[in-house]
VEXSETI-535270 format. One record per residue (C-alpha): x, y, z. Coordinates in steps of 0.1 Angstrom, whole numbers, plus 5000, padded with zeros to 4 digits. Example, Ala and Ser with C-alpha at 12.3 -4.5 7.8 and 13.67 -1.06 7.14 Angstrom:
2
512349555078
513749895071
This chain:
403
880510152346
883710062364
885209722370
884209572404
886909622430
889109342444
889109322482
892609322497
893109222533
896409332548
897509082575
900409032599
900808832630
897208852643
895408532634
892308612656
891908952639
892308802604
889608542612
887308812625
887509032594
887208732570
884008642589
882608992584
883508982547
881708642544
878508792559
878409092535
876009132506
877509082471
874209012453
874509142417
878309152418
879908862399
883408722407
884408942436
888008862441
889708842476
893408882481
895008822515
898508962518
900508832547
903709012558
906608792568
908408742601
905608742626
905708512656
902208392648
902408392610
902008012607
898608052624
897808352602
898608152571
896407862584
893408102588
893908242553
894207892538
891307742556
888908032548
886307952522
885508242499
882308182480
882108492459
885008462435
888708392433
890708382466
894408462464
897008452491
900208652489
902908552514
906008772519
909108592529
910608902546
909109142571
908309452550
906909652579
903509822577
904310112554
906009902527
903409632531
900609872525
902410022495
902909682480
899209602485
898209932469
900409852439
898309532433
896009782417
898009722385
896409382384
893009462397
892109822385
890109902415
890609792451
889109792486
891809772512
891309662548
893809592575
892909282595
891809462627
888909622607
885309482605
882909562577
879109612575
876709412554
876609682527
880209792526
880809652491
877709802475
878510142490
882210112479
881310022444
878610292439
880810562454
883710442432
881410462401
880210812410
883610972419
885910782395
886511092373
886511362400
890011512399
889711642435
889111302450
892111102462
890210802475
887010682492
886710592529
884410322542
885110452577
883510762593
885410942620
883711052652
886811232665
889811432653
892511172660
895411412662
894111602692
891511352704
888511582703
885011492690
884111542654
880711542638
880011632602
877111852592
874211662577
873111822545
870811552532
873611372513
875211042524
878811172520
881111462528
884711542519
887811572541
891411642534
892411342555
893211002540
891210702551
893110412566
890410192582
888810072551
889510262518
888610232481
890910342453
890810352415
893910292396
894210662387
893810772423
896410532437
898910602410
898510972416
899810912451
902510672439
903910932415
904211172444
905510902468
908310802445
909711162447
910611072484
908711352502
909911442537
907711552565
908911872581
907712122608
906912362579
904112142567
900512252574
899711922589
898511832624
901411832648
900811472658
900911362622
904411502618
905511272647
903910952634
906610672631
908310582599
906110272597
903210512588
902210532551
899310752560
901411062569
902811072534
899311042519
898311322542
901011542530
900211452494
896611552498
897411882515
900011982489
897811882459
894512012476
892811672473
890011512494
888711172505
885011092503
883610992537
880210832545
877810982570
877410642586
880410412588
880610092567
883709972585
885009992621
888209902639
889009682669
892409832677
894109502684
897709502696
900009552666
902409792649
900610102660
898909982692
901009862721
897809782740
894309702727
892110012722
888510082713
889210432704
888410372667
885210182673
882310372656
878610292650
878410052621
875910072592
873409782597
870609812572
869209492558
868109642525
870209812498
869610182494
870010442468
872910652480
872611032478
876011132464
876911492455
879411652432
882411792449
881912142435
878212142447
878912042482
879212282512
880311992534
884012002529
886711992556
890412052557
893311842571
892211942607
888611832603
887612202601
884812312577
886312522549
885612892553
884012912518
881612632529
880712822561
880113142542
877912972516
875912822545
875313172559
878113242584
879013602588
882813572585
885313702560
886613462533
890113532545
889513342578
891513052593
889012812608
890412662641
887412562661
889112252675
892312432683
894612202664
896312462642
899512662648
898012992638
901313162631
901712922601
898713082584
898713422567
894913482570
893713812583
891013662606
890613342626
887713162641
889212962670
888712812704
892112962715
892213252739
891713582723
892713942734
890014132715
887213932698
885014072671
882313812679
882013532704
880113212700
878612942723
879512572722
875912462730
874912342695
876612042679
878312012655
880112322669
880012512636
876212542640
876812792668
878313012641
875712942615
872913022639
874613312656
874613162691
876513422711
878913312738
882513312750
883712972739
884713032703
886113372691
886113542657
888813802656
891913932638
894313642637
897013842655
894813892685
894813512693
897313372717
899513112700
899612872730
896712632731
893912742753
893112502782
889812412766
890512062752
888611892781
885712132776
885612052739
885611682748
882911732774
880611942752
881111712722
880311402742
877911532767
875911222773
878810982776
880911222797
878111302821
877010942824
880510832831
881011112856
877811022873
878710662875
882010742892
880810992917
877910772929
880110472934
880810372970
884610372967
884510732953
882310832982
884710673008
887710842992
885911172991
884911173027
888411063038
889911353019
887311593032
886911503070
884911823076
882211683054
881811373077
880411593105
878011763081
876911423068
876311303104
874311613111
872211563080
871511203090
870311313125
868211593111
866411353088
865911113117
864411393138
């Protein structure tokens, strides 16, 4: 058994958001867990920090000790997150949440049980409460395979609700203290390389790729994110809102050992080639998987590639009909959307298929939104004004129906 984790809420300048996450924490289920500590860490210098401190002070925590840490200076998000992570020296295990997150009823139970299961797994760098439904670096949909287990593994650090053991966090800190630098030579998503210096996550990303480590992710999300205006959002966004676990009863989670899982993804949310092969895909083990088109293929020395990019001479083509997309490969659905070929036969420039990936990955929402737009009266007026020849045809149709 492991010690129960302390909940750490990272707050700065957003009193409404802090009040909202504290409310969700107060409604969660902690039955069977004694003395669940809550630490609210407030960065200094914010315009509304007086209100933030009032929210923290007035909040009643009924499940254990409540502690408030107030920083006199403005550390900035990266240093603030690092300082909160380092509280693990006091607490052994932590669940960290930024204040624009929101948790489900069973987030704590899942976090503790996942922590207990994976505490000694050397390939695990942390546990996420949040489950992505898109690859944030190129904004295309992502859906994991469902293999009967409640978790899968991704070489991407969680940042919207994460659980760490002391060993896991200190492994990152030993690396971070070496002052790593992000460069174009890193096999990271291009957008990650351009994240601002306020980002702690890009360094954890690099750490995981270099050390070949993974985060545990749940199949259904135990946290979500409101995307309130703040350090990384100049305007509110619902981009990171995901379906939230909402079961009333506790469940027995189906965890799987890392070595036994075929549900493992790299830093680009691409299923590992060895996983694809074990699941039955007819590809060579020396294959770069690039089905979402996020990789610069010239950076990889694989002989083959499986990619959405344009290809001069494919060995095999696959459809994009089945979702998740890798099912088209596993079930040999032929088509011309994805190509399996020698890596040198792919064009390095990205194919113009990002919108098609988005459309095919979000068919219902895309088509429903499109239908809503084109049936609206203002769209129709604009359409006919820009296509005057259609007006005459429309009038003729009207008269024909009348006749």
